[in-house]
Structure formats: C-alpha cells, structure tokens
C-alpha positions in Angstrom: 0.0 0.0 0.0 2.8 2.3 0.6 4.0 2.1 -3.0 0.4 2.9 -4.2 0.1 5.8 -1.9 3.6 7.2 -2.7 2.9 6.8 -6.6 -0.4 8.7 -6.2 1.2 11.4 -4.5 3.8 11.6 -7.3 1.2 11.4 -10.1 -0.7 14.3 -8.2 2.3 16.5 -8.5 3.5 16.5 -4.8 7.2 17.1 -4.3 9.4 14.3 -3.4 10.7 15.5 -0.2 7.1 15.9 1.1 6.5 12.3 0.0 9.5 11.0 1.7 8.2 12.5 4.9 4.6 11.2 4.4 6.0 7.7 3.7 8.4 7.7 6.5 11.5 7.1 4.4 14.7 8.2 5.9 16.3 8.9 2.4 15.2 10.3 -0.8 16.9 7.6 -2.6 14.1 5.3 -1.3 11.5 7.7 -2.3 12.8 8.3 -5.9 12.0 5.0 -7.0 8.3 5.9 -6.9 9.0 8.8 -9.4 10.4 6.8 -12.0 8.0 6.8 -15.1 6.5 3.5 -16.2 6.9 2.3 -19.8 3.5 3.4 -20.5 4.0 6.9 -19.1 7.3 7.1 -21.3 5.3 6.2 -24.3 2.6 8.8 -23.5 5.2 11.5 -22.9 6.7 10.8 -26.4 3.3 10.9 -28.1 2.5 14.2 -26.4 5.7 15.6 -27.3 6.0 14.5 -30.9 2.3 14.2 -31.7 2.2 10.5 -32.5 
C-alpha cells in the first residue's frame, strides 16, 4: 500500500521531499523509485511531445 500511496502522490505533483516525509522514508533515494516513470508513461510522454 505504501507504494500505491506514494505513487499517487507523485502523480498528483507532490514534491519528492514531502512524499518521503509522508511515507516515513529516511532517504530520498528510497522515495525516488516511486517517481520513475512506467513504460506506458514514457510512451505517452513521447506521443505528447511529438504528436504520435
């Protein structure tokens, strides 16, 4: 559940420092993994940028 919670916060545009605090992470390195875009999100970004 922590992953889903953190991922939803990332998707809502909450900054990574706040997410780390909310999730109880001692290090931003741990929290950073939730901000990594999925394959689908990368494809959508390319489509938006280049109009595919």
